[in-house]
N, C-alpha and C positions, 0 to 999 in steps of 0.2 A: 428273910433275906437280910444280911448284915448291912449296916450303914456304910456308905462309901464317901470318902472325901478325896477330892482330886487336887493335886498341886504340882506345878512344874519344878523339876529338880535341876537338870543340867541338859546340855545339848551335845550330842555325839556327831561325829563327822558324817555318818551314814544316814542320820535322821533329819527330817525336815523340821521337826520340833521335838521337844521332850528329851529323854523319856519322862513320863508323868507317872508318879506313884498313884495307883488307884485303889489300893487297899490300905486303910489307915493303920499304921503300926501302933497308934495310941489306943486302939481298941483291944490290944492284947493278942491279936491273931498271931500264931507262930509262923505264918507264911505271909510274905509281902509280894505284891504284884506291881510291875511297872510296864508301861506300854508307850509306844510312839509310832509315828508315821515315817516310812522310809523314803528317802529321796529317790527320784528317778535317775538312773545311771546313764540314760541316753537322751540326747537332745530331742525335744518334741514328743517324748513319751509321756502320755497322760495317765498311765496305769497307777493305781493306788494300792499300796501295800502297808498294812499295819502289822506290827510285831509286839510281842510282850515277853517278859521274863519274870522269874520268880526266885525267891530265896528266903532264907531264915532271917535275913537282915535287909534293910533298905539298900545297902551297898551291893549285896549279892543280887538283888532283884534288878538293880540298875545295870550291873555288869551282864546279867543274863539277857536283858533287853538289848543292850548294845551289841552283844554277840549275835543275836538273832537279826539285828538290823544289818550288820556287816555281811552276814550270810545271805540275806535277801538282796542287798545292794550289789555285791560282787557276782551273784548268780545272774544278774542282768547284763553283765559285760560279756560280749561274744568275741572270742579270739578268731577273727576272720581267717587268719592264716591256717588255722587247723580245720576249717570247714571244707568238706568235699561235697560238691554239687554233682549228683549222679543218680541214675536209677539203680535200684538194688540189683537188677540183672547184670549190670556192667561192672559191679565192684568185685575185685579179687579178694578173697578171704572171707571170714565169717561176717555175716550181717545179722544183727538182731532186729527183726522186723516188728513194727508197732503192734500188730494184733496180739502177739504174745505178751506184750506189756499191758495193753489197754484192757483186753478181755471183755469186749462188748459182745453181746449175743447177736445172732442173725436177726432175731426179732427186733432188737433195738436198732440195727441198721435199717431194716425194712420200714420202721416207723419213725425214723429220725426227724423228718420234717415236722410231724405233729409233736414229737417229744421235745424238740428244740425250742418250743415255746417257753420251756423252763430253762432259762439261760445258764443256770448254775451247773447243770449236768449235761452239757452239750455233747451230742453224739456226732462224731465226724463222718465223712463219707467213707465208703469201703476202701480199704487199702489196695492200691494198684502198684505192684512192684516194678512195673515198666514205666512209671511216671517219675520224673526227676524229683529228688528230695535232698535235703541237706543232712550230712552225716559228720560225726566226729569219732575219732578212734579212741577206744578205751585203753586203759593201762593193763597190760598183760600180767604184771607182777601182783597187782592188788586183787585181780579177779581170777576166775577159774580159767579164763583164756582171753586173748585180745580179740576185739571185734569192732566193727563199725556200728554205732548206735545212732538213733535219730537225734540230731541236734535240736530239733524243735521241742523235744521232751526233756532236754537238758537245761535250757536257759529260760529264766522267767521273762515274760514279755516278748518272746520270740514271735515274729510275724507269722501267723498261722496260715496265711495264703488265701483268704477269701471264704465265701460261703461253702464251697465244695472242698474245703481243706480235708486232708486225711488224718490230721493230728489235732487233738484238742490242745488248749493252752497248757503249758507245763505248770505243775504245782510244786509244793515244797516236800512232797513225800519222797524220801530217799535222798534228801539233800542235807548236808551237815558241814559245819565248820569245826575244825579241831586244831590242836597244836602241831600235828603232823599228818601226813596222808593216812596212815593206818588208824590213828585216833579218830579222824573225821569219818573214815570208811566204816569203822565200828559203829559209830552213832547212827550213820545213815542206814546201815544194814539192819541194826536193831529196830529202827523205825519201820522199815519195810516188813520185817517179821511181825512186829506188833500190829501194824495195820492189817496185815493178812489175817491174823488170828481174830482181830476185832471184827473184821468183815464177815468171816465165817460164823462167828458167834451171833452177830447182829441179824444177819439176813436169814439164818436158820432158827433164830430164837432159842438157842441152846441154853439149857440150865446147867451151868458149870459150878464147881465147888466154891464156897465162900472161904475166905481166909480170916482167921481171928486177928484183928489189928494188933492186939497185945502180944501176939506171937512173933511179931517182927522186931528184929534187933535194931530198932530205929526210934530214937527219942522223938523225932519229928512226927512219926505216925501216931504215937501215943498222945502227944500233946495236941495234935490237930484233932484227933477223935474227941478228946476231952473238951477242947474249945468248941467244937460243933455241938456236943451234947449240952453244954451250958447255955447254948442259944437255941435249944429246941430242935436241933437237927441231928440226924443219925448218919453214920458212916458205914458203908459196906465195901469190903474188898472182895473182888471176885477173881479167881484164878483162870486166866484165859489161855494158858499154855496148851497147845494141841500136840501135833506130831513133831514139831521142831522144839527140842528140849531147851528152850530159852525162857527164863522167868518173865511172864507177862501178867500185869495186874490192871484191872479196872477198878478205879475208885469212884464210888457212886454215893452221893449225899442226897438227902431229902428231909422234909420236915417230919415230925413224928407221925403224921397220918399217911406218909408215903407220897405226898404231893410235892410240887415245885422241885423236881430233881435237877441235879447237875452231875457231870461226869468228867473224868480224866483217865487217860490210858498211858501206859509206858511199859517198855521192856528194859531189862537191865542185866548186868553180869551176875547179880545176886537178887534174891527175893526182896531183901530190904531196900536195895537200890531201886528196883522196879517199883516197889510200893511207894517209896519216897518221891520218886519222879512222877508217879501217877497222881499223888496228892498235889504236887506242884501244878500239874495240868488241871486238876480239879479246882484248885484255888483260882487259876486264871479263868476257868469257865464260870465260876461263881461271881468273880468280879465283873466279867463281861455281862452276865445276866443281871447283876445289880444295876449296872449302868443302863442296860436296855429297859429294865423295869422303871427306872427313874425317868427315862425319856418317854416311855409309853404313858406314864401318869401325867407328864407335863405337856406333851405334844402329840400323843397318839403314836401309832406305828407306821403311818404313811411314809415317813422318811427313812424307814429301815431298808437296808440292802436285802436282796432275796435270802442270803445266808443268815442274816440277823433275824429276819422274820421267821425263817424255818426253825432256828434254834429257840426263839422266844415262844413260838407256838407249841413246840414240843415241851418246853419247860412248863407252860401254863396248863397243858391238857393231859400230861402223862400222870398216871396213878400207878405207883409201883405195885400196889395190891393186885392190879390186873396184868402185871408183867412179870411172871416168874423168872424170866431170864435176867431181869434187872435186879432181882432180889438175890439170886444165887441159890444153889442147893445146899445140901448138908456140907459141913466143913470136910475138906479132903485131908490127905496126909499133911502133917506139919511141914511147912516150907522152910527147910533149913537153908542157911547161907553158905554152905560149903559149895563153892563153885570155882571152876577153872576156866570159865569162858573168856576167850579173847577173840580177836578178829579171825584168826586162822581157824579156830574151832567153830565159829559161827558159819564161816564159808564151808567147812567140812559138813556141818549139819545140813546145809542147803544141798550140797553135792550128793549126800546120801539119799535125798528125796528127789534126785534128778533135776535140781534147780541150779541153773548156771548163775554166776554172779559176775557182773560187768561194772567196772569202776572207771569213772572219768574224773581226772583231777582238773577242776575248772580254774583254780587259782592257787598259787603257792608262793610264799615268801619265807623269810627266816623265822617268823613267829607263828604262822598259821597256814592251814591248807583248807580249801573248799572242795568237797568231793560229792559227786552225784553217783549213786548206785542204782543199777537196774538188776532185778532178779525176775526174769520172765516167768510167769506162773503165780507169783505172789500178788495178791490183790490189794488195791487201795480200798478205802471205806466208801468210795463213791458207788452208786448203783450200777454195777456192771455184771451182767448175768451170763456171760459166755461159759462154756464147759470148763471144768477143771476142779481145783481144790475146794471151791465153794460147795460142790456137790459130793466130792469123793472123800474128803477128810472126815466128816462126821461118821460115815459108814465104816471107814477103816478103823476108827477108834471106838465103834460100837455106841456112838451117841445118837440120840433120837431127836431129830428136828421137831419143832412144834407143829409143822404141817408143810405145805408147799412153801417155796422160797418167798419170804416177805419182800414186798416191793417198796416199803416205806423207806425213803432215803435216810441215811445216817444224818443226824441233826447238825453236824458241823464237820 
């Protein structure tokens, strides 16, 4: 694990402090990571959000962190005038109901009280469409159609409504800030498609083709691979693209014996873009693990959050030699960068698989837009085992799962 030095650089308006550079550029790493804690946007809100960003320079890493901070900050602000309180039965027009977004199984609902002892993956109560809920109207121009979507799944820190709530807390999956609504929607939809593919790969333990890093038209990929190698670590790129023809890459590093792994994932408009972004996510994971390892040595793990403890345990216990899906299979076809992907083409790919896309513009000014995308049927990486693509896609593509669906939660 590489050495980490922390030092505060500057303060952004959405940040409580920081951002803090946590990967030392003096060590010669081609990627730098910065992190910070986001301010609460509502009075009395004690929620804690941490964000990070990466780049090939300190300035890019700081800018990425500040962008993530703004995304998280503004996603906490609820436009009360746009909220409709109603039961689904009484709403005129299309309603996107939570079960199609959440994709919990009947077994998970049946066992929710026992399962909810693990607070990181809370299972809500069964959906009751005759009970009142808060809704917000999506934008018909950005999505496949206009519809009412659950406000509780749009905004971070939304009041879930007690122990018998029918919605879990909203997360950042499908949330993005961009220079305009379409730019933000593109990033958000790519994230949903990437998380869906990652979930299908992870829980089915699919062995998918490896990509040769040197084949990527990206100096960052080559330089990062070389940097890892000089420090006794190896880089694997795995092609996660399934039935939706969007470039999706998993970047996985480990020491030379296959231990102490870290991972990053990304989709992109081209293979090089996806691989470079996956390396940025990997660099953030490695920096996080370095800090956790340092804390574990000095103070133990008792102060870790449940998420940090889960990630650190996976990092400490996983051996890639025992996990063929993390190693990847034989190299597939060369991933060329000839791509015409834009937001409209991504929406079309979803529509061809009978997946609707619903976009909510949460915030917009002259310089940026914040968009939340829902695509019911696409899965998050959280352990949710309802019927759908998790089971059907491998069979459709002739892929062989390692066995029954794995129940080990995704480590972050």
